[in-house]
Each structure stands twice: as structure tokens, then as C-alpha cells.
N, C-alpha and C positions, 0 to 999 in steps of 0.2 A: 193678428190671426188668431182664433181661438181653435187650439190643437188639443184632442184627447190621445190621451197614453193608456193602451191597454198595461196592467200591469196586476193582474189578478193575484199573484202569488207571491208579493214581494213581503206580506205581513206573516207569512208562517215562520216559524223559529226553523224548520229542516229546508232550508233554500238549497237548491242547485243550481245547476249553469245559468239557464235563460234567466231564473229571478235574478242573479249578480249581475248579470248583463244591462237589463231594465232599469235595476236599482243605481249602478254606477251611472248610467244615461243619465237618468233624471239628477242625480246629485250633481252632474255636470252640468246639465242644462240649466239648474237652476243658478249656478255661478254665471254662466255666459250669457243668458237670456233673460232681461230683465222688462222688454217690451212685450212678447206675445204672452197671450193667456193660455195658461196650461191647465186642463181637469185629466187627473189621473185615477182610473178607474182599477179599484182593490175589491178583493174579497175580503170581509172583515177577518182578522187574527190577531194573535198575540202580541208580535213583535211590534207595537206601535211605536216605538222609539225609533225605529230604522229609517223613516223620513219624517221630514217635518213642513207643513205647509208655509210658503211664503208670499208677499203680497199676490203673485200672479202665478201660484201653485196651488190648486184646490183638490182635494183627495175627495173622492167620490165612492161612497162603498154601497154594494149590493150583494146579496149570496141567492145562490142559487147551484145546482149542479152544471159541472161545468159547459155542455151543450147549450142547455138553456140559459147560463150567465153569457154566454158569448153570443149566440144565435139570437137571443130573444130581449134579454134587458138592455146589454150593450148597446145595438142599434137604438131602442127608445131612448136613451141617455143621451145620444150622440144626437139626435132629432129633438129631444126637449132643452139641449142646452145650444142648439143652433152652431154646432161646430163645422169649421172651416175643413178641418184634417182629421182623420184617426189613424194612429200608428198602433198598428197589432205588431206586438214584439216578439211573440213565442210560437211561429211557424203557422198558424191557423188565424182566420177572421172570419167578422160576420159575411154571410153569402150578400146580403143587402144592406146598404146603410147610405144614409143621405149626404155625408161628406165627401169628400175626398180622400184616397186612402191610399196608405204605404205600410206595407207589411214585411217585416224581418224573418226572414226564412233561414235558419240556419243549417238545415240538412233536409234532403229530401230522402233519408234511409229507407222511409216507410214505401216508396216508390220504386226503391230497388229490391225489395227483398221479400218474401213470404213471411208475414207475423205468427203464421201456424207453426213456423219452426220452432224445434225443439230450443229450449233456453229462455224463452220469453213467459214472464207471468201474465196472467188474466189481464191486471192492469195495464202492461204495456200493451199486449193484443189491442183491446179495446181501444187506447191513445194512438194507435198506429191505423186500427181501421178508421177512427175518425179523421185524422189528418188524410189518408188515402182518399176519402168522401170529399174532405172539404178544400185542401191545397190545389187541386188542379182547378178547381172552379174560381177560387177566389184569387188566383196568380193571374187568370185572364182578365179580371177586373179590377185589379190594383193599379192604382197611376202609377205607384214606384216602388220597387221589388230590393229591399237591401240584404246582402247575403256576407258572409264573414270571412271570405276567403275566393281566391281567384279558383281555386280547385272546387268549390263548390258552385261558383257562376258556371263554371264549364259544365257541371252536373246538371243546372237548369235549362242550360242552352240546349244539351243534347236531351233533355226530355221536351223540347220542343217550346219552352217560354220566351217571351219578346225580349231580345239581346237589348232594345234600346231602353228598356224598364229598368236593367238590373242594374244597381251599385254596390260595391265591393265596400264594405266599412269593418276594418278589422277591429276586433275585440280589444281591451288593453288590461291592465294589470293593476290590481288595487294598490295603493300608497304604501297599506300597511305591510305587504310583502317586501321584506328586506332583510339583510343579512342583520341578525342578532347576536351580540358579542356578552350580553349580560347571561353568564351561566345560571344565575340563580332563579331568573326568569324561564329559561328554558329547563332547569329542573322541574320548577313548580307545573309547568305545563306538561311534563313527562308523568309526573306523579298523578296528576289529575287523572289522565286516563290510563294510569297504571302500565306505562311503557318500560322496555329494558333498554338497558344502557346503549347498547350498539344494534341499532336496527337499519332495515330498507323499508321505504315506504312506498305503500301501494294503496292507491284511492279506487277500491274496486268497487264493483256492485255486479248485477245479475245480468244487467243488458249484454247480449251477446257482442256488440261491438267493442266491449272493455277487455275481451279476451282473457276473462278472470280464471277458466279453467287453466289455461295454457302457462299464464303468471305463477299459478301455485305450482303447478308441475313442474316447471323450470327451476322454482325457490328450491323444491323439495331434492330437484335432481342434483342442484348446486350443492347442496347439504349435503348428499350423499357423498359426494365428490370430496369437497372440500372441508367439510365441516359445519358445525353451528353455533360458530364464534357469533354470526351474524344474524337477529332475527328478523322476520317478516312483520310488520305492522301493518295492517288492513283495513281499512276504514269502510263504512256503510255496507257489511257482508257479514253474514250470519256465520257463526261455529258451524252448524249441522251441514251448511252447503258446501265448505271448504272439506271439511271430513269425509263427504260423499264424493267429492274429486278426486282424493286422495286414497280412499279407499279402492275405489275402480281401479285406479293405477298401481294399487299396492304398494303404495309410499305413505303407508298412513304413519307409519313411524314418525315422522317428521312434521305432524301437525301440532305436538308441543312446541315448535319452535315458531310458531307463526300465534302473534297477537291481535285480538279483534278489539279494536278501538270503540266499533259503534261509529255513530254519525260525529264528527268532530265540528264543533261550533268554527265557523268563519274567522272570528275574533282570536280563538287559539290556532288557529291552521299554520301561520307563520311560525310558532314556535316550534311545534310539531314537525314542520318541514326541515326547519334550520337545526334541528337536532338530530336527522338522519342521515346514513352517511353515503346514501342513494335514494334516488327518486324514480321508480318505475312506471313508464307511462307505455306500455306495448299494446297499445289501442290497433285493431284491425281496421277501424275507419272512423275518423274524426272530421269534424266539418271546419274546428279551429285549433281547440286543445290550449285553453286558458291555462290550466294546471301546471303544464311544460313551461309556462312564462312565470308562474309564481315560484315554483323550483327553481328556476333559474335567477330570479331576482333574490330569493333567499341565499344564493351562493352553494346551492347542492346539485352537485353532477345529476345527467339526467339520462337516462336509456328508453329509448322511442322505438318507433315503427317507422318502415320505408316508405309506406303507401299514403293515399288520401291527403290531406293537407299536412300532414306531420313534417314533411322536409320544408315544407313551404315556409312553415311557421317557425321551425325549430334551426334551420339554416345549418350552419356549421357549428352548434352549440351544445349538441345532443349528440351521444351514441345511437345510430341507426340500426337496426338489426330486423332480420326476417323475424317477423311475431307469429310467424306460423309453425316455428321450429322452435320448441322448448331446449334443445341443447344450444341454442344460438342465443336466446335470452340467459342461459344459464352460464355460457362462457363469457358473455358480455359482463355479467355480475361479477365475475372474479377478475374479470380485466381492469374494472373502473376501481375495484376493492383494494386490487394489489399493486396498482401502476401510479405513482405518485405524479409523474408527469402528465400521463393522460386525466386523471382527474384535475391537475391544476389547470390545463387547457380548456377541459370544460369547464370548469367555475369560471375562469377568465370571459369564456366566450359567451356564457350564458347570461354573466351581468352584463356584458355589453349587449347582447341581442334582445334581453327584456326591455333595456332601456330605449328601443324603438318604437315600443307599442304603450300608450298612454288611452285613458277613459276619456282625457281632456280632447284628445286628437279627434277621437272617435265620435264625441256629443258635437265638434265643430263640424263634421262632413255630416252629420246627422240634420245639424241646424240648415246647413246650406242646402239639403234635398228639400227641406220643410221650406224654405224661401224661396225656391226654383218654380214651388206647384201653383 
């Protein structure tokens, strides 16, 4: 079988969730499938060492603005290469394609909320508008739909998509996420990002689903009540954004307790997580939640939410709170940092829970889907 895989963004340096999912899938497929021919469609980028060609895996590069790349150039490549199957991995896909089609839909948040709401950037609004136009059309045409949790499958069913097409394939967690006991390595990573000795880690951004304002306010309230012995390290967020949130709540004095790490390279992330005393993941809405598992596998206790896919993925291995209430998040922070018994339970359960998810399992399930078509 001749299989195309859309992996448009995997060669950029600043990769995010969906980029890592397809990258890990491809690496595992290279290990387990030496029979089928694979054509990996990428935009040119600087991170050229992230994946290598093998005898049955060929990288195909072409460049254009994303809608043109996906709707015009990608179908041309599928036809030119006479592919049997195209797997579009990042929520959207070509409207017309000459092969059979598998689409991975990580979430349908863009169908559930107005993208004109306060909190979205212009880039996020455009992305949501494009998905809102594209997804209902391509999911009617897709031969198979992969989604990443039973929670998200239920959302797809509620939106009226065909149950017989939908398969749940859980994400995994990278092998480089593990407990690191070498203190020197951890100190080197902390120094690289200029991090404090004792800190709580939050991988926040401006997407409203990440609940960043509430997280910042909860930390400030924690500091106001219990002191600033622990700092908050925030990745992928600007200082000006945090300052505005705290100023609006008259909590600006606690801005000095927040450290802005910028984008943390995925290679460094296990060290940054290992060195943290606590990992915050109080999202409002997630289709899966890979960072939950990454923190658990690093032996760090996790606080997360009670809604969406988070209970499904976290199980009993995280402290779950009402993330709409900043006081609840603040008290949970205090609870985890002061109760040795709770910390030990969360760490033990987290190490066990994260072991249930692997990219090898994910890739085997995806390959089974390909073979069944």
C-alpha cells in the first residue's frame, strides 16, 4: 500500500501538541512497518534532523500558505504519487482527494464556541474559521476518523458524525520523559532557562481553553495567603499578558514571583518538569492532555481539571479541581505542596498511570486502521 501522511509542521523548531503526535507516530511506524510505502508531506523547515528517510519512508517537501498547501498542492501530490491512502493528522484535510482518506480529529472545540470571543488572537481566529469551514465537509467524506479520547468521540457523535467511521486511538508519551536523578543535568537545564530553585510549572498560552488567567490569579492568591517560597514558571507566555491579568485583579505585587521561560525545547522539557515541585494543568477543555502524562512519567505531582477528557486520561493519578474557581486551584496547590502523603500518592499513581500509554501502542492501532481499508 502507498500511504501519504500529512506532517506539514514537523520541521519547525517551535513544535506544539499536534506536531509531536504525528512525529511520534511516524517514528514508531518506521520501526514496525517495513512493507508499506510512506510519503511524508512536510513544509520546509530548519529542524531537519528530527526525522530521517528510510527505504520505505520518503519525505516530500513543498511550501505555500497553509490553505493552499492543504487544499491545492497536497491533493496534487497524492494524485502524482498514485497513493492508496492519505492520512491527514491535524484536524483538517483536503476537500477533494483521489485516494482513500483517514483524518485525525484531535478536537472540535472550534464547532462548540464562538471564535470571536475575547481571548483569541487573530491567528487563532483564522485557524478556527478555517476549521469550521473545513471539518464538517471532510468528515462526511473521510473513510475513517481517528480521535484521541472517548470524550472527543462522544463530541463527534453529538455533532452528528458517523459512528461507524470513528476510532479512538490514545496518544502516548515520549520515552525521554522519565525520572531524572542526576542533579547536575537538572541544574544545567534550570540555568539555561534562568529558573528559580523551588518552582511550580505551568505550560500556559493564550488559548482560552488553557485557563491561563485563572491559573495566574490562583497562584497570586496562593502567594497572598501562604507566601512566595515557591515561584511559578510559565512557558510560552509573555510577561505583558501576565502583568495585565494581575493588574486587572489588583494582584500586581505577585508578578515578581512569576518566571517567564519562553518556549521550552522538547528536548529540555523532561528536565524542566523533573525539577518542578508541582505541575499545573488546570485546563477548561482538552481532547487528551499529553502534558499530564509527561509530568506523571517524570514523577511530578499534577493538578488538573474535572471536565472534558482530563478525568479519562488522568484517572486517579492527579488532583482534580474545579478550574473555574481560582480559590480551589490555590488551595489545591497548598495541599500538594504541604502534604507528603498526598504527594507520594500522586507520584506513585502517576508513574503507574503514564505507563498505560505509549506511542508504540498508538502506532500499532493506526497501522491496523490502514490495513483494514
